[in-house]
C-alpha positions in Angstrom: 0.0 0.0 0.1 1.4 3.2 -0.7 2.3 6.4 1.8 0.1 8.5 0.5 -3.1 6.3 0.8 -2.1 5.0 4.6 -2.5 8.8 4.9 -5.5 9.4 3.4 -6.9 5.9 5.3 -5.7 7.2 8.8 -6.9 11.2 8.0 -10.4 9.5 7.2 -10.2 6.9 10.4 -9.3 10.3 12.4 -12.2 12.2 11.2 -15.1 9.8 11.6 -13.9 9.0 15.2 -14.2 13.3 16.1 -17.0 13.3 14.0 -19.1 10.1 16.0 -17.4 11.7 19.3 -18.7 15.4 18.9 -22.3 13.9 17.6 -22.3 11.6 21.1 -21.4 14.5 23.2 -24.2 16.8 21.9 -26.9 14.4 21.5 -26.2 12.3 24.8 -26.5 8.9 22.5 -23.6 6.7 24.4 -23.2 4.6 21.1 -21.6 7.4 19.4 -19.3 7.8 21.6 -18.3 4.3 21.8 -18.4 4.3 18.2 -16.1 6.8 18.2 -13.7 4.6 20.8 -14.2 2.0 18.0 -12.7 3.9 15.2 -10.2 5.7 16.9 -8.7 2.4 18.1 -8.5 1.1 14.6 -6.6 4.4 13.5 -3.9 3.7 16.5 -3.4 0.3 15.1 -3.6 1.5 11.5 -0.8 4.0 12.4 1.6 1.1 14.4 1.4 -1.5 11.8 4.7 -1.7 10.7 6.5 -4.6 8.8 9.1 -6.4 9.7 12.0 -5.3 7.9 13.4 -8.2 5.4 16.5 -7.9 6.6 16.7 -8.1 9.8 17.9 -10.7 11.7 16.9 -13.4 14.3 18.6 -15.0 16.9 18.1 -18.5 17.1 19.3 -20.2 20.6 19.3 -24.3 20.2 19.7 -25.5 23.9 19.2 -29.3 23.5 
């Protein structure tokens, strides 16, 4: 996935989360606050989702 698409998705997710928080606070409907939390969690998971480097080395210890 290209970096531009990733940033667009992140901006959309945080915008939706803020919208849910705003609507939930103004109307007093708790479900929208819960939805905001879920969308914000998706934002943070997407932001922290990084692949391991292909040329990273793993240390294997054989104790047998």
